[in-house]
FIMI-286620 format. One record per atom (N, C-alpha, C, O, CB): residue in one letter; x, y, z. Coordinates in steps of 0.05 Angstrom, whole numbers, plus 5000, padded with zeros to 4 digits. Glycine has a CB too. Example, Ala and Ser with C-alpha at 12.3 -4.5 7.8 and 13.67 -1.06 7.14 Angstrom:
A526448865156/A524649105156/A526449345156/A528549345169/A522649115181/S525749555142/S527349795143/S525850015157/S526850235161/S528249885114/
//
This chain:
M071910811562/M073410671583/M074010861606/M074011111603/M076110551572/A074410751629/A074810921653/A077311081650/A077411311659/A074910751678/V079310961637/V081911111635/V081611361618/V083211551621/V084010931625/D079611361599/D079311591582/D078411831598/D078712061589/D077311521561/A077211791621/A076212021637/A078512161652/A078112381663/A074211921658/V080812041652/V083012161667/V084512351649/V085412281627/V085011941677/N084912591659/N086412801643/N089312771650/N090112821672/N085413091650/P091012671631/P093812631636/P095212881645/P097112871662/P095112521612/T094413111636/T095713361644/T095313421673/T097113491688/T094713601627/T092713371682/T092113431709/T093513231729/T094413321750/T089113411713/S093712981721/S094912781739/S097912811742/S099012731763/S094312501729/S099212931723/S102112941724/S103013191739/S105313201748/S103312941696/S101413401741/S102313641755/S101013661783/S098613641786/S101513891738/P102713701804/P101713701831/P099813941836/P100214161826/P103913721851/R097813881851/R095914091858/R097114271880/R098614171898/R093113981868/P096514521880/P097514701901/P096414611928/P094114541931/P096814991895/R098214601949/R097514511976/R095814731989/R096614971989/R100014441993/K093614652000/K091914842015/K092714842044/K093114632056/K088914772012/R093015082056/R093615102084/R091215032101/R088915112095/R094515382091/K091714882122/K089614792140/K088515042155/K090015202165/K090614582160/A085915062155/A084715292168/A085215272198/A084915052210/A081715312162/H086115492210/H086515492239/H086015772250/H086015972236/H089515392246/K085615772276/K085016032288/K087616172293/K089416072307/K083415992315/K087916412282/K090316572286/K090216702313/K088116782323/K090616772263/S092716742324/S092916872350/S093217172344/S095517272342/S095416752366/R091017312343/R091117592337/R091417762362/R092217992361/R088517672323/A090917642386/A091117792410/A093617722426/A094017802449/A088717752427/G095517572413/G097917492426/G099817722431/G099517932420/G099317272411/C101817672448/C103817882454/C105817912431/C106017742413/C105417812480/R107218132431/R109118192409/R111518012410/R112617942389/R110018482410/N112317932435/N114617752437/N114117492421/N115817402406/N115217692466/C111817372425/C111117122411/C111017162381/C111916992366/C108517002422/K110017392373/K109917442344/K112717472332/K113317372311/K108317702338/L114517602348/L117217622339/L118617352337/L120217302319/L118817812357/R118017182356/R119316912357/R117816722339/R118716492335/R119316802385/R115616802326/R114016642308/R113116382321/R113216172310/R115716582283/I112116422345/I110816192359/I108016272367/I107416512369/I112516102384/K106316072372/K103516132379/K103416222408/K104316072425/K101715892374/C102316452413/C102016552440/C099516422453/C097416402441/C101816862441/D099816342478/D097516222492/D095516422503/D093416362512/D098516042516/E096316682501/E094616912508/E093716912537/E091617032544/E092216912490/A095216782554/A094616782583/A095117062594/A096917202585/A096216562598/L093417132614/L093717392627/L094417362656/L093417182669/L091117552624/P096017542667/P097117782656/P099617742639/P100517932626/P097717982677/T100717502639/T103117452624/T102917172612/T102016992625/T105717472641/C103717132587/C103416872574/C105616682584/C107816762592/C103616892544/V104916422584/V106816222593/V109316212576/V111516172587/V105515952592/R109116252550/R111416242532/R113416462540/R115816402540/R110516292503/C112616692548/C114416902556/C115716832583/C118116882587/C113017172559/L114116722602/L115216642627/L117416432623/L119516452636/L113016522645/E116916232606/E118916022602/E121316122587/E123516002590/E117615802587/F121016332572/F123316452557/F124716662574/F126616782566/F122416562531/A123516722598/A124716912617/A124717192606/A126717342610/A127516832625/V122617282592/V122317552583/V119617662593/V117817522599/V122517572552/S119517932594/S117118062603/S115018052581/S115518142558/S117618362611/C112717942587/C110617922566/C109618212559/C109218382577/C108117752577/N109418262533/N108818542525/N106218572509/N106218652485/N111118652509/Y104018502522/Y101418582511/Y101318892510/Y100319022492/Y099018472527/N102519002532/N102619292535/N104819402515/N107119322517/N103319372564/P104119582498/P106019692478/P108219852491/P110219902478/P104619862459/K107919922517/K110020072530/K112419902539/K114520002545/K108920212554/I111919632540/I114119442548/I115719372523/I114619282503/I112919182561/P118419402525/P120119352502/P120019052494/P119318882511/P122919432508/D120718992470/D120718712460/D123018562474/D125218662477/D121118702429/L122318312481/L124318122492/L126018232515/L128418192517/L126218032470/Q124618382532/Q126018492556/Q126218282577/Q124218162584/Q124518752567/P128718222588/P129018012608/P127318062633/P126918292641/P132017982616/L126317852645/L124817872670/L126617962692/L129017922692/L123517612677/E125418092712/E126918152736/E127717892750/E126217702748/E125218332755/P130017882764/P131017632776/P128917492794/P128617252793/P133517692792/H127517652811/H125717522830/H123317392816/H122117202827/H124717722850/I122717482791/I120517362776/I121517122761/I120216912760/I119217562756/R123917142750/R125016932734/R125516682750/R125016452741/R127617012720/V126416712775/V127116482792/V124716312797/V125016072801/V128416582818/K122316432798/K119916272803/K119416062782/K118015862787/K117516452806/R120516102758/R120015912736/R122415732731/R122415572713/R119316062711/T124515762747/T126815582744/T126615352762/T124615322777/T129415732749/G128615172762/G128514942779/G127114712766/G127414652743/G127215012805/T125414572783/T124214322773/T122514362749/T122714212730/T122514202795/E120714572749/E119014612726/E120614672701/E119914572679/E117114852731/L122814822704/L124414882680/L125714642669/L125714592645/L126415102687/I126914472687/I128414232678/I126514042663/I127313912644/I129714092702/R124014032672/R122113842660/R120413962638/R118613822627/R120413722682/S120814212632/S119114342612/S119214212585/S121414182574/S119814632610/P116914132573/P116914012547/P117214222525/P117714152502/P114313862542/V117014482532/V117214692512/V120014782508/V120814852485/V115414932521/L121714792529/L124314912528/L126414712517/L126214472524/L125115012555/S128214802501/S130414642493/S132514632515/S132314792534/S131614742466/K134514452513/K136714452532/K138114722534/K138814812556/K138714232525/Q138514832511/Q139915092511/Q138315312524/Q139415482537/Q140615172482/D135615302521/D133915492535/D134315462565/D134515662579/D131015462527/C134215212574/C134615162603/C137215262613/C137415402633/C134314852609/I139315202598/I142015282606/I142215582608/I143315692627/I144115172586/T141115722588/T141216012587/T139816132611/T140716322624/T140116122561/M137316032616/M135816142638/M137116092665/M137116272682/M132916022637/I138115852669/I139415792695/I141915962698/I142516072720/I140115492698/S143515982677/S146016142678/S145316432685/S146716562701/S147516122651/D143316542672/D142616822677/D141716862706/D142317062719/D140316912658/S140116672716/S139116692743/S141316672763/S141316812783/S137016472748/L143316482758/L145516452777/L147316702777/L148416782797/L147116212769/R147516832753/R149217062751/R148217292768/R149817452778/R149417152722/D145617302773/D144517522790/D145617512818/D145817722831/D141517502790/D146317282828/D147317252856/D150217192856/D151317112877/D145717032870/Q151617212834/Q154417142832/Q156117352847/Q156017582841/Q155317112803/P157817262866/P159517452880/P161717562861/P162517412843/P160817322905/S162517802865/S164517912848/S166518062866/S165718242881/S163318102827/P169117992865/P170217782848/P169717502861/P169117482885/P173217822844/G169817302846/G169317032855/G169216832832/G168916912809/G166817012872/P169416572839/P169316372818/P166516362805/P164516332819/P170016092829/Y166416382779/Y163816382765/Y163016092757/Y164715942747/Y163916562740/L160516032762/L159515762756/L158815752726/L156815872717/L157015682774/N160315612710/N159815582682/N157815362678/N158615122677/N162415532665/F155315422675/F153115222673/F152715142644/F152015312627/F150415342686/G153214892638/G152914792610/G151414532608/G149914462626/G155614762598/V151814382587/V150414132581/V150913922603/V149113792612/V151114022554/D153513902611/D154213702632/D152813762658/D151913582672/D157213692635/E152814022665/E151514102690/E148514052689/E147413972709/E152114402696/L147314102667/L144514052664/L143813762668/L141913692681/L143414152637/A145513582656/A145113292659/A145513202688/A144113032698/A147013142641/R147413332701/R147913262730/R145613362747/R144813222766/R150613382740/V144513592741/V142113692756/V139813502752/V138313452771/V141413972746/H139513402728/H137313212723/H137712952739/H135712842750/H137113142692/R140212862742/R140712622758/R140112672787/R139112502801/R143512522754/F140812912796/F140112982824/F137112972828/F136112862848/F141213262831/Q135613082809/Q132813112812/Q131312842811/Q129312802824/Q131713292791/T132412652795/T131112402791/T132212172808/T131011952809/T131212322762/R134512212821/R135812002835/R136912082863/R136011982883/R138111892819/T138912262862/T140312332887/T138512452908/T138812392932/T142512522881/V136612612900/V134812752920/V133112552936/V132212612958/V132912952905/L132812312925/L131212102939/L132512002964/L131311882981/L130611872920/Y135212052967/Y136711962990/Y137512183009/Y139212143026/Y139111812980/V136212413007/V137012633024/V135512623051/V136812623072/V136412903010/G132912623050/G131412623075/G129712373078/G130212163066/G129712863077/S127612393094/S125812163098/S123812153075/S123712333059/S124312193126/N122311943074/N120211913053/N118212143054/N117312243034/N118811653056/A117612233079/A115612443082/A116612713071/A114912883064/A114912473112/S119212753070/S120213013061/S121313003033/S122313213023/S122413103080/T121212773019/T122312752992/T121012952973/T122413072957/T121912472982/H118412992975/H117013172957/H118113462961/H118613602942/H114013172962/D118513542986/D119513812991/D122313842979/D122814042966/D119613873022/Y124013652984/Y126713672973/Y126613672942/Y128113822929/Y128513442983/G124913492932/G124813472902/G123813712888/G124613762866/G123013242896/T122113872901/T121014102888/T122414362895/T122414552879/T118014132895/E123714372918/E124914622927/E127914652924/E128814882920/E124214662955/V129414432925/V132314462924/V133214602898/V134814792899/V133614192927/L132214502875/L133114622850/L132114902847/L133515072835/L132214452827/R129714962857/R128715232855/R130715422869/R131315632858/R125915252867/L131615342893/L133515512907/L136315502894/L137615712894/L133615412936/A137115272884/A139715252872/A140015432848/A142215532842/A140414962865/C137815462833/C137915622809/C138315922814/C138716072795/C135415582793/S138116002839/S138616292845/S140716322866/S141216552875/S136016422854/H142116102874/H144216122894/H146615952884/H146515712886/H143316022922/P148616072874/P151015922863/P152215732883/P153015512876/P153116122854/F152415812909/F153615632929/F152015372931/F153215152933/F153815762956/L149415382930/L147715142931/L147914982905/L148014742906/L144815212937/M148015112882/M148314972857/M150914812856/M150914582847/M148115172833/H153114942865/H155614802866/H155414552884/H156414332876/H157914992877/I154214582907/I153914352926/I152214132914/I152813902917/I152814452952/V150014202901/V148214012888/V149813852867/V149613612866/V145814142875/L151413992851/L152913862830/L155113682842/L155713472832/L154214072812/G156313782864/G158513622877/G157413362890/G158613152887/G159813792898/V155213382904/V154013142917/V153112942896/V153412702899/V151713222935/T151913042874/T151112872852/T153512732840/T153312492834/T149513022831/A155712872836/A158112752825/A159212542844/A160212332835/A160212972819/S159012582870/S159912382890/S158112132888/S159111912889/S159812502918/H155512172885/H153711952881/H154311792856/H154211552856/H150812042880/D155011942834/D155811812809/D158211632814/D158311402805/D156512032788/R160111732829/R162611582834/R162011332850/R163111122844/R164811752849/H160311352870/H159611112885/H158210902868/H158710662871/H157811192909/L156510992851/L155010802834/L156810672813/L156310442805/L152710942820/Q158910802806/Q160910692786/Q163010532800/Q164910432787/Q162210922770/E162810502826/E164710342842/E167610432839/E169410262838/E164510052834/H168010692838/H170710812837/H171310942863/H172911132864/H170911012814/V170210842885/V170510972910/V173410952921/V174311112937/V168610852931/T174910762911/T177710732919/T179410962908/T181511022919/T178810462911/R178511082886/R180011302875/R179411562890/R177511582905/R179311322845/A181211752884/A180612022894/A178112132882/A177312042860/A183012212889/P176712322895/P174312432882/P174812542855/P177012652850/P173212652900/F172912512837/F173212612810/F173712912811/F173013052830/F170612562793/T175113012790/T175713302789/T173213472792/T173213672806/T177213372763/V171113392777/V168713552778/V167413552806/V166313752815/V166613442757/E167613332820/E166613312847/E168013502866/E166813652881/E166813022858/S170713482865/S172413662882/S172013952876/S171914122893/S175313582879/Y171814012850/Y171514282840/Y168914412852/Y169014622864/Y171414292809/H166714272848/H164214392856/H163914402887/H162914602897/H161814222845/L164814192901/L164614202930/L166414412942/L165614552960/L165313922942/S168814442931/S170714652942/S169614932938/S169615102956/S173514622930/H168614982914/H167415252909/H164915292924/H164415512935/H166915292878/G163215082926/G160715102941/G161315162970/G159915332982/G159114852939/I163215022982/I163915073011/I165015353014/I164315493034/I166014863020/Q166715442996/Q167815712998/Q165615932997/Q165516113014/Q169815762975/L163715902978/L161516092976/L159616073000/L158516273009/L160016052951/F159215823010/F157515773033/F158715913058/F157216053073/F157215473039/H161315893062/H162516023085/H162516323082/H162316473102/H165415913088/D162816423057/D162716713053/D160016823061/D159817033073/D163316773023/K157916673055/K155216763063/K154916763093/K153716953104/K153116573050/L155916563106/L155616543136/L157416733150/L156816803173/L156316253145/S159516833138/S161317023151/S160217303151/S161417483164/S164017013137/N158017343137/N156717603137/N153917573149/N152917353151/N156617723109/P152617793156/P149817773165/P148117623145/P148117693121/P148618053171/V146617423154/V145017263136/V142517423128/V141017513145/V144216993149/V142017443102/V139717583092/V137417383088/V137917143085/V140317733065/S135017483089/S132617313088/S132617133064/S131916893067/S130117483088/R133217223040/R133017063016/R134916833016/R134616653000/R133317242992/D137016833033/D139016623033/D138416403053/D139716193052/D141716733038/R136616453072/R136316273095/R135615983087/R136815793097/R134316383113/D133615953070/D132715693061/D134915543046/D135315303050/D130215703044/A136315693029/A138515563013/A140815483031/A142015273027/A139515762991/L141515643051/L143715573069/L143015323085/L144815163090/L144315813088/W140515303094/W139815073111/W140014813095/W141214623105/W136915113121/V138914803071/V139014553055/V141914503046/V142714273042/V137114563031/A143514713042/A146314683035/A147814543057/A149614373052/A147614953028/S147214603082/S148514483105/S147814183107/S149514013115/S147614613131/I145314113099/I144513823098/I146113673076/I147113453081/I141513803093/L146313793053/L147813663031/L150813643037/L152013443030/L147313823005/L151913843050/L154713833058/L155213613078/L157313483078/L155714103069/G153313563096/G153513333114/G153613073099/G155112893107/G151213333133/I152013043079/I152012803062/I154712773049/I155812553049/I149712813041/A155812993037/A158312983024/A160512903043/A162212743036/A159013253012/S160513003067/S162512943087/S162412653096/S164412523098/S162313133111/F160012553101/F159612283111/F160412083090/F161511863096/F156812243120/S159912143065/S160511953043/S163411953034/S164211783018/S158712013019/S164912143044/S167712183035/S169611983049/S170912053068/S168712473040/I169711743039/I171511543049/I172611393025/I171311213013/I170111343069/A175111463017/A176311362992/A177811102996/A180211092989/A178111582980/T176610903006/T177910643009/T175810423009/T173410473013/T179510633035/R176710183004/R174909943004/R175909743024/R174809513025/R174709822977/V177909813040/V179109613059/V179009723088/V179309963092/V182009553051/V178609543106/V178309613135/V180909743145/V180809933160/V177609373151/E183209623138/E185809713148/E186410003142/E188110123154/E187909543137/E185010123122/E185510393114/E183410583125/E183210813116/E185710423084/A181710483143/A179510653154/A180110733183/A181610603197/A176810493153/W178910963190/W179111053218/W177610853236/W175510753228/W178011343222/P178710793260/P180910913275/P183710783270/P185610853284/P180310923304/L183910593252/L186410463247/L188310653233/L190810613234/L186010213230/V187310853220/V188911073208/V187811333217/V185411353224/V189011053177/S189411543216/S188511813223/S186711923201/S187211863177/S190912003228/E184712073209/E182912183189/E181612443201/E181312473225/E180611983182/D181012623183/D179512863191/D176712773197/D175312683179/D179613093169/L175912803222/L173312703231/L171112913228/L169412953245/L173412613260/A171213063206/A169113263201/A166313143201/A164413263210/A169613403175/W166012893191/W163412763190/W162312723218/W159912703222/W163612493176/L164112693238/L163312643265/L162312903279/L160812893299/L165512523281/R163113133268/R162313383280/R160013523265/R159713763267/R164813573281/L158513373250/L156313483235/L154313633253/L153313843245/L154913253220/S153813513276/S151813633294/S152613913302/S150814093305/S151313463318/E155113963306/E156014233315/E155514443293/E154414653299/E159014223322/G156214373269/G155814563247/G152914613242/G152014833236/G157214473222/K151314393243/K148414423238/K147114603259/K145314753252/K147014143237/R147914583284/R146714753305/R147215043298/R145415213302/R147914673333/V149615113289/V150215393283/V148515483260/V147415703261/V153215423276/V148315333238/V146715413215/V143815423223/V142415603213/V147115213192/F142915243240/F140015253248/F139515523262/F137415643257/F139415023267/Q141315603280/Q140915863294/Q140816103275/Q139316293279/Q143015893315/L142516083254/L142716313236/L140416323216/L139616543207/L145316293220/T139316093209/T137216083188/T134416023198/T132416093185/T137915873168/N134215903222/N131615833234/N129715703214/N127715823206/N130416083246/P130315463205/P128515333185/P125815253196/P124015163181/P129815083175/A125315303222/A122715243234/A120915493234/A118615473243/A123115143263/R121915713224/R120315963224/R117815933206/R117715753189/R122016193214/L115916103209/L113316073195/L113516093165/L112115943151/L111416293205/D115316253154/D115516283126/D117716113113/D118516163090/D116016573119/S118715923128/S120915753118/S119815543098/S117715423102/S122315613141/T121415503077/T120815283058/T120915013072/T119614823064/T122715293034/W122614993092/W123214733105/W121714693131/W122314503146/W126114703110/R119714863137/R118314833162/R117014563166/R117314443188/R116115053164/S115714453146/S114414193149/S116413973152/S116013783167/S112614133125/S118713993138/S120813793141/S122013793169/S122513573180/S123013843120/V122414033180/V123414053207/V121513933227/V122313793246/V124014333214/E118913993223/E116913883241/E116813573239/E116513443259/E114114003234/T117113473215/T117113183212/T119513063227/T119212853241/T117313113181/Y121813193224/Y124213093238/Y123913103269/Y124512903282/Y126613253230/V122913323279/V122613353308/V120613143318/V121013023339/V121613643315/S118513103303/S116512893311/S117712613312/S117112453330/S114012903293/A119312553292/A120512293289/A122612233311/A122712003321/A121712253262/V124112433319/V126312383338/V125412433367/V126912403385/V128612553332/S122912513370/S121912563397/S120512313409/S118812343427/S119912793396/L121312083399/L120111843410/L121111803439/L123311883445/L120911593393/P119411683456/P120211653484/P122611463487/P122611243476/P117811553501/V124511553502/V126911383508/V126511263535/V125711393555/V129511553507/R127011003537/R126610853562/R128310973584/R130711013581/R127110563559/A127111013607/A128611113630/A130510893640/A132710953650/A126811203652/R129710643638/R131310413647/R132110253622/R130410133609/R129810233667/H134710263616/H135610113592/H136309833600/H135109643589/H138010253579/G138209793618/G138609533632/G139309293617/G139709083629/G136209473646/D139609303590/D140209053576/D142109103552/D141908973532/D137608933565/T143909293555/T145909343535/T148709303548/T149009303572/T145709623523/P150809263531/P153509233542/P154609493553/P156809503563/P155309133520/F153009713552/F154009973560/F152710083585/F153310313593/F153710163537/D151009923598/D149610033621/D151410113644/D150910303658/D147609823631/H153609963647/H155410023669/H156810293666/H157810403686/H157609803671/L156810403642/L158010663637/L156510893650/L157611113654/L158310723607/C154010843657/C152311053669/C152111033699/C150811193712/C149611053657/E153410833711/E153010773739/E154310983757/E153011083776/E154110503746/E156811063751/E158111263767/E160311403751/E161411293732/E159411123792/P160811653758/P162811803742/P165611673745/P166311563766/P162912103752/G167111693723/G169811593723/G171811813732/G171012053732/G170611483696/P174311743738/P176211943747/P177112133725/P178112353730/P178611803757/D176612063700/D177412233677/D175212413667/D175412533646/D178412063654/W173012433683/W170712593675/W170412833693/W168712823711/W168112423674/P172013033689/P171913263708/P169313423708/P168613533728/P174213463701/T167913423686/T165513573684/T162913403683/T161013453697/T165613753660/S162913213665/S160513043662/S161212773650/S163412743638/S158513183644/N159512593653/N159812323642/N159212333612/N156912393605/N157912113657/P161112273594/P160612303566/P158712103555/P157712133533/P163212283551/Y158111883570/Y156311683561/Y153411713570/Y151611603559/Y157311403570/Q153111883591/Q150511903605/Q148111953586/Q146011823589/Q150612113625/E148512133567/E146312203549/E146012003526/E143811953517/E146712483538/M148211893517/M148211733492/M147511443497/M146411313478/M150911753479/V148011333520/V147311053525/V144311003523/V143510813509/V148310973553/P142511163536/P139611123532/P138811153503/P137011003494/P138111313549/K140011343488/K139211373460/K139911123444/K138411033428/K140611613448/L142311023449/L143210773434/L141510543442/L140710373425/L146110713439/A140910513468/A139210293478/A136510293464/A135410083457/A138810303509/H135410533460/H132810553446/H133010463417/H131310323407/H131810843447/L135210533404/L135610463375/L136110173372/L135410053352/L137910633363/L137410053391/L138109763389/L135509593389/L135509363379/L139909673412/N133409703399/N130809563399/N129109623375/N126909523372/N129309623424/L130109803357/L128709873333/L129809733309/L132209683308/L128710183329/E128109663290/E129109553265/E129609783246/E127909963243/E127009353253/Y132009793234/Y132610013216/Y131009983190/Y130709763179/Y135610023210/G129910203180/G128410213155/G127810503148/G128610683163/G125810043157/E126310543127/E125710823119/E124010963139/E124111203143/E124310823091/S122310803153/S120510933173/S122011013198/S121011173213/S118110743180/T124310893202/T125910953227/T128511093220/T130311113237/T126510693243/F128811183195/F131311313186/F132011553204/F134311583212/F131111403157/L130011723209/L130611973223/L131511923252/L133412053261/L128212143223/P130111743268/P131111683295/P134011583295/P135611653312/P129411483308/F134711413275/F137511313274/F139411543267/F141611563278/F137711093253/L138611713248/L140311943240/L140812133263/L142912253265/L139012093217/S138812153281/S139012343303/S141312273323/S142312443338/S136412363318/F142112013322/F144311933341/F146812083335/F148312163354/F144811623338/V147512133309/V149912293303/V149212583300/V151012753303/V151212183277/M146712653292/M146012933289/M145713073315/M146013323317/M143412953273/H145112933337/H144813053363/H146712913383/H145912833405/H141913033373/M149212883375/M151212753391/M152212943413/M152813183408/M153612653373/D152212843438/D153213003460/D156213083454/D157812903448/D153012853487/P156913333457/P159713423451/P161813273466/P163913213456/P160013713456/H161213203492/H163213053508/H163612773497/H165812673497/H162213043538/F161412653488/F161612383476/F163212403450/F164812233445/F158712263471/G162712613434/G164212643409/G167212673414/G168812573400/G163212883394/D167812823436/D170612853443/D171912583450/D174112523443/D170913053466/A170312423465/A171312153473/A171911983448/A173911843447/A169312023491/V170111993429/V170511843404/V173011933390/V174611763381/V168011873386/E173412193388/E175712303374/E178312223388/E180312183375/E175612603371/Q178212193414/Q180512113430/Q180911803430/Q182611703445/Q180312223458/R179311673414/R179411373412/R178811233438/R180011033445/R182211293402/D177011343454/D176011213478/D174710953469/D172810963453/D174011393495/P175510713479/P174510463469/P171510423471/P170210323453/P175810243482/W170410513494/W167510463498/W165810663481/W163710583471/W166710503527/A166810903478/A165411093461/A165410993432/A163411003418/A166611373463/M167810903423/M168010803396/M166310553392/M165010523371/M170910733389/L166110383412/L164510143409/L161610203408/L160110073393/L165109953433/M160710403423/M157910493420/M157310583391/M155210523380/M157210723440/L159310723379/L159010813352/L158910573333/L157510573313/L161211003344/A160510363339/A160510123322/A157909983324/A157009873303/A162809923331/Y156509983346/Y153809863348/Y151910023331/Y150209903318/Y152809863378/W152110283331/W150410443313/W151110383284/W149210353267/W150810753319/F153610363277/F154410293250/F153210033241/F152310003219/F157510283247/A153209843260/A152009573253/A149109593247/A148109433231/A152509383276/K147609773259/K144809803254/K144209933227/K142209873214/K143509963276/V146010113218/V145510263193/V147310183170/V147310313149/V145910553199/C148709953173/C150709883152/C149509793126/C151009763106/C152409653163/R146909753124/R145609703099/R143709933091/R141609893079/R144009433100/S144610163098/S143010403095/S143610533068/S144210393048/S143510603117/R143410793066/R143610943042/R146510953033/R148410903048/R142611223045/W146911023007/W149611012995/W151611183010/W153911103011/W149411102966/W150811403022/W152711583034/W153311503064/W155011623077/W151711863033/I151911303073/I152311203101/I153710933101/I155510883117/I149711193116/A152810753084/A153510463086/A156510403086/A157410253103/A152210313063/R158010523067/R160810453065/R162410533089/R164010383100/R162010573040/R161910773098/R163410863123/R162510693146/R164210613163/R162811163129/A160010623148/A159010463171/A160510193172/A161310103193/A156010423169/I160710063149/I162009803148/I165009823154/I166009683172/I161609673120/L166409993140/L169310003143/L170210113170/L171909993183/L170510173121/S169110333179/S169910443205/S168810273228/S170110253248/S168910733207/G166410163224/G165309983245/G167209743250/G167809683273/G162609883237/L168109613229/L169909393232/L172709483242/L174009353258/L170309233205/A173509713232/A176109823241/A176109873271/A178209833284/A176810083226/I173909963282/I173709993311/I174009733325/I175509713345/I171010123318/C172709523315/C172909263328/C175809153327/C176809043347/C171109053314/V177209193304/V180009113302/V181709273320/V183609163333/V180909143273/Y181209533322/Y182809703340/Y182609613369/Y184609613383/Y181910003336/I180209553377/I179709463405/I181109193410/I182309153431/I176709443411/E180809013391/E182008753393/E185108773396/E186208623412/E181308583368/R186408953382/R189308973383/R190209133407/R192309063418/R190209113358/N188809333416/N189709513437/N188709443465/N189809543484/N189009783430/F186609283467/F185509213493/F185008913494/F182708823500/F182909363499/P187008753489/P186608463487/P185808323513/P184708113513/P189208333477/H186508453536/H185908323562/H183308433575/H182608343596/H188208373580/D181908603561/D179408703572/D177208523562/D176208553540/D178909013564/E176408333579/E174408133570/E171708253563/E170308173545/E174107923592/R170908453579/R168308573575/R168308713547/R166308693533/R167708783597/L170408863541/L170608993515/L170608783492/L169108823473/L173009163513/Q172208583495/Q172408373474/Q169808233469/Q169108183446/Q174608173482/A168308173491/A165808043488/A163708223474/A162108133458/A164707953516/A163908483480/A161908673469/A162408713439/A160708813425/A162108933483/C164808653429/C165508683401/C164308473383/C164008513359/C168508693397/I163508243394/I162708013378/I160308073361/I160308013337/I162107773396/L158208193372/L155708233358/L156008433334/L155308353311/L153608343376/P157108673338/P157308853316/P159208753294/P158808793270/P158309123325/R161308613303/R163208503283/R161908303264/R162308303240/R165608373297/A160208133276/A158907923259/A157008063239/A157007983215/A157307723278/V155508253248/V153608393230/V155108543208/V154408533185/V151808593246/L157208683216/L158708843196/L160308673177/L160608753153/L160709033211/E161208443185/E162608263167/E160808153145/E161608123122/E163908023182/R158308103152/R156408013132/R155908233111/R155708183087/R153707923145/A155608483122/A155208703104/A157608753086/A157408823063/A154508963120/M160008713098/M162508753082/M162608563059/M163408633037/M164908723100/E161908313064/E161908113043/E159908183021/E160508152997/E161307833054/A157608273029/A155508343010/A156308582992/A155508602969/A152908403024/E157908763004/E158809002989/E161408962974/E162309142959/E159109243008/G162608722977/G165108672963/G167508822975/G169508872961/G164908752934/L167408893000/L169609033014/L171408823027/L170708593029/L168509233036/K173708913036/K175708723048/K177008843073/K176909083077/K177908643027/Y178308653088/Y179808743111/Y182408883103/Y183109083114/Y180508503130/S183708773083/S186308893073/S186708823044/S188708903033/S188608783090/
//
């Protein structure tokens, strides 16, 4: 019988497992042998050592597991590091922490980079960075911001702070004060940022300082902790730092020159310049603000504060807002005439109303623009209605932006009071 052919002794005792034949890495580096991982044997340095941030030691003169020099290690941090399928979370945390420590001021607040920070960096990379620049520059921001942040603590703090602000907006907690983590990172980032600018700017910091100024602009513009019109400027007093973004950006531009030949941001700057250099009509003639350019007023000792801004606004009023026109619309506040900005701060009704028209065009824009546009835009209309009730021209000019902003307010779930 067939069963007689079966040896019961053989069937009951397991056979010894044979190891699968494979090619051994005999030419690998000593680091990989020490870590008991397969070396890829790439020359002049293996990928495994680069990702672990140690000097590859095919050469017997190089010590085992010697940390890479900072300028070499930074090249492998950032986007590639965060997305690496080889590295564990702890590997990423260790490498970023070590890289940040190289540029850490002493004495100064140390950035404790851990699991929460790594998760926040990932959210920046996969979500928040998409709303920083135009579609054309998204790739540059996506690949370069984290690379720079991993070697510049001030930029890492700002990245983490802006991402925390975005988190808060998405969770609809904007009525509350900023989260502790948001305030912590932004305050430390701003402190370190100002420390850098207060000293001669070194070459390695220029690209990081420029993108930090962009992210700080986003943080400032998005900082409006209310959901009701009655609590928004100009109906209440507010630090108008968001209105003075253009002044700060001009200073940082001069110090860092992001348009220089070796700049990481050269192509982004060229894209911006090209987008905002659209021809502005010499004759506007069909806006409620044309009369402001006709002749100087008695309160304009040096120049007409509207002269430069009315043609810019007239051009934008004929454009449909969208991703392709985002940069021209942004340039209205990024290149605001200082005299016009002063008029807005002094609550000049016509200057504020011009800003309300701009708000009405961008009120369904990005997360860091929309809420302020809706609330402050409507607050301007209410302010004019209450303080200039007998000025028929002003009252008539308020009708259009108010109607647009009220529809946006309803869609966003915001209220007058």
